[in-house]
C-alpha positions as CSV (number, residue, x, y, z in Angstrom):
1,M,-26.3,57.2,-47.6
2,T,-25.0,54.4,-49.8
3,I,-21.3,53.4,-49.9
4,Q,-21.3,54.7,-53.5
5,E,-22.5,58.1,-52.4
6,A,-20.0,58.1,-49.5
7,A,-17.1,57.2,-51.7
8,Y,-18.1,59.9,-54.2
9,N,-18.2,62.5,-51.4
10,I,-14.8,61.4,-50.0
11,L,-13.1,61.4,-53.4
12,N,-14.5,64.9,-54.1
13,E,-13.2,66.1,-50.8
14,V,-9.8,64.4,-51.0
15,G,-9.2,65.4,-54.6
16,N,-7.3,62.3,-55.7
17,P,-8.0,58.6,-56.4
18,L,-8.0,56.1,-53.5
19,G,-8.2,52.3,-53.1
20,S,-11.6,50.8,-52.4
21,R,-10.5,49.5,-49.0
22,K,-9.3,53.0,-48.0
23,L,-12.6,54.5,-49.1
24,A,-14.6,52.0,-47.2
25,K,-12.5,52.5,-44.1
26,I,-12.9,56.3,-44.2
27,A,-16.7,56.0,-44.8
28,L,-17.0,53.7,-41.8
29,E,-14.8,55.9,-39.5
30,R,-16.9,59.0,-40.4
31,G,-20.1,57.2,-39.8
32,M,-21.3,57.8,-43.4
33,V,-22.3,54.1,-43.7
34,T,-22.8,51.1,-41.5
35,S,-22.3,47.4,-42.1
36,Y,-23.1,44.3,-40.1
37,A,-20.7,42.2,-42.2
38,K,-18.0,40.1,-40.4
39,D,-15.4,42.3,-42.2
40,P,-17.2,45.6,-42.9
41,V,-14.3,47.2,-44.7
42,Q,-13.8,44.3,-47.1
43,S,-17.6,44.0,-47.7
44,L,-18.0,47.7,-48.5
45,A,-14.8,47.7,-50.7
46,Q,-16.2,44.8,-52.7
47,T,-19.5,46.6,-53.1
48,I,-17.8,49.7,-54.5
49,E,-15.7,47.5,-56.9
50,K,-18.7,45.5,-58.0
51,N,-20.8,48.6,-58.6
52,I,-18.2,50.0,-60.9
53,R,-17.4,46.7,-62.7
54,D,-21.1,45.8,-63.3
55,E,-22.3,49.4,-63.9
56,V,-25.6,48.5,-62.1
57,Y,-25.6,50.6,-58.9
58,N,-22.7,52.9,-60.0
59,S,-24.5,56.1,-59.1
60,P,-23.0,58.6,-58.5
61,K,-20.6,57.3,-61.1
62,L,-17.1,56.2,-60.1
63,I,-14.4,54.7,-62.3
64,F,-11.3,52.6,-62.0
65,L,-8.0,54.5,-62.6
66,Y,-4.8,52.6,-63.4
67,T,-2.0,54.5,-61.7
68,P,1.6,53.7,-60.8
69,Q,0.2,52.9,-57.3
70,G,-2.2,50.3,-58.9
71,R,-5.9,50.3,-59.7
72,L,-7.6,53.0,-57.7
73,I,-11.1,54.4,-57.6
74,G,-11.7,57.9,-59.0
75,L,-14.2,60.4,-60.4
76,P,-15.0,60.3,-64.1
77,I,-13.6,63.8,-64.5
78,W,-10.2,62.5,-63.5
79,E,-9.9,60.0,-66.3
80,K,-8.4,62.3,-68.8
81,T,-6.1,63.8,-66.3
82,E,-4.9,60.4,-65.2
83,K,-4.2,59.3,-68.7
84,M,-2.2,62.5,-69.2
85,T,-0.3,61.9,-66.0
86,A,0.3,58.2,-66.9
87,S,1.7,59.1,-70.3
88,N,4.0,61.7,-68.7
89,N,5.4,59.3,-66.1
90,S,8.4,58.5,-68.2
91,A,8.9,62.1,-69.2
92,T,11.6,64.2,-67.6
93,F,10.2,67.1,-65.6
94,K,11.9,70.4,-65.0
95,E,10.8,73.0,-62.6
96,L,9.3,76.1,-64.1
97,K,9.4,79.4,-62.2
98,A,7.5,82.3,-63.6
99,K,6.1,85.6,-62.4
100,C,2.4,85.8,-63.1
101,P,-0.2,88.6,-62.7
102,V,-2.4,88.0,-59.6
103,E,-5.6,87.9,-61.7
104,I,-4.1,85.0,-63.8
105,L,-3.0,83.1,-60.7
106,E,-6.5,83.5,-59.3
107,K,-7.9,81.9,-62.4
108,I,-5.4,79.1,-62.2
109,R,-6.5,78.5,-58.6
110,L,-10.1,78.5,-59.7
111,A,-9.3,75.8,-62.3
112,E,-7.5,73.9,-59.5
113,Q,-10.6,74.1,-57.3
114,A,-12.7,72.9,-60.2
115,K,-10.6,69.7,-60.0
116,L,-9.6,69.7,-63.7
117,A,-6.5,67.9,-62.5
118,R,-5.2,66.3,-59.4
119,D,-3.2,69.2,-58.0
120,F,-1.9,72.7,-58.8
121,D,1.1,71.5,-60.9
122,E,-1.1,69.2,-63.0
123,T,-3.6,72.0,-63.4
124,V,-1.0,74.3,-64.7
125,I,0.3,71.6,-67.1
126,L,-3.2,71.0,-68.4
127,L,-3.8,74.7,-69.0
128,L,-0.5,75.2,-70.7
129,K,-1.1,72.2,-73.0
130,K,-4.6,73.6,-73.9
131,G,-3.2,77.1,-74.4
132,L,-0.3,75.8,-76.5
133,S,-2.7,73.8,-78.7
134,A,-4.9,76.8,-79.2
135,A,-1.8,79.0,-80.1
136,A,-0.2,76.4,-82.3
137,S,-0.9,78.2,-85.6
138,E,0.4,81.5,-84.2
139,I,3.5,79.7,-83.0
140,K,4.1,78.1,-86.4
141,K,3.6,81.4,-88.2
142,G,6.1,83.2,-85.8
143,L,8.7,80.5,-86.3
144,I,8.3,80.6,-90.1
145,Q,8.7,84.3,-90.0
146,Q,11.9,84.0,-88.0
147,L,13.3,81.4,-90.4
148,N,12.5,83.6,-93.4
149,E,14.3,86.5,-91.7
150,F,17.3,84.2,-90.9
151,E,17.5,83.1,-94.6
152,A,17.5,86.7,-95.7
153,F,21.0,87.2,-94.2
């Protein structure tokens, strides 16, 4: 197994971006790869970074993600989620509590398992944004109707 394949599998399992040194260390500890370099962790970490940067041996594909924790390695599917999260870092978050039918909660859990986002909360946010975008014209129509009723008074 190559370090690239090992890193991909680890990221898929962990479900969030990691630094190249952390990926290399986990891969070595699990016996997924071997290295005879003087500093195996550093050597493998540099290989991961070079593969991504040069796009030569970047298979399976990994990407750099720029996060508040610094530049990390992630899966391409996380790129959009990471941008969404980064753009929301300055936003104020409030907790939302809602009762939800079990079948909808099960669908949200399936979306979470599909790794559409980093965790459950981000999956819900992503689904809400997509749903709100899809319903935008209906929301606008309902608001206009309420304004027209208000003006009739």
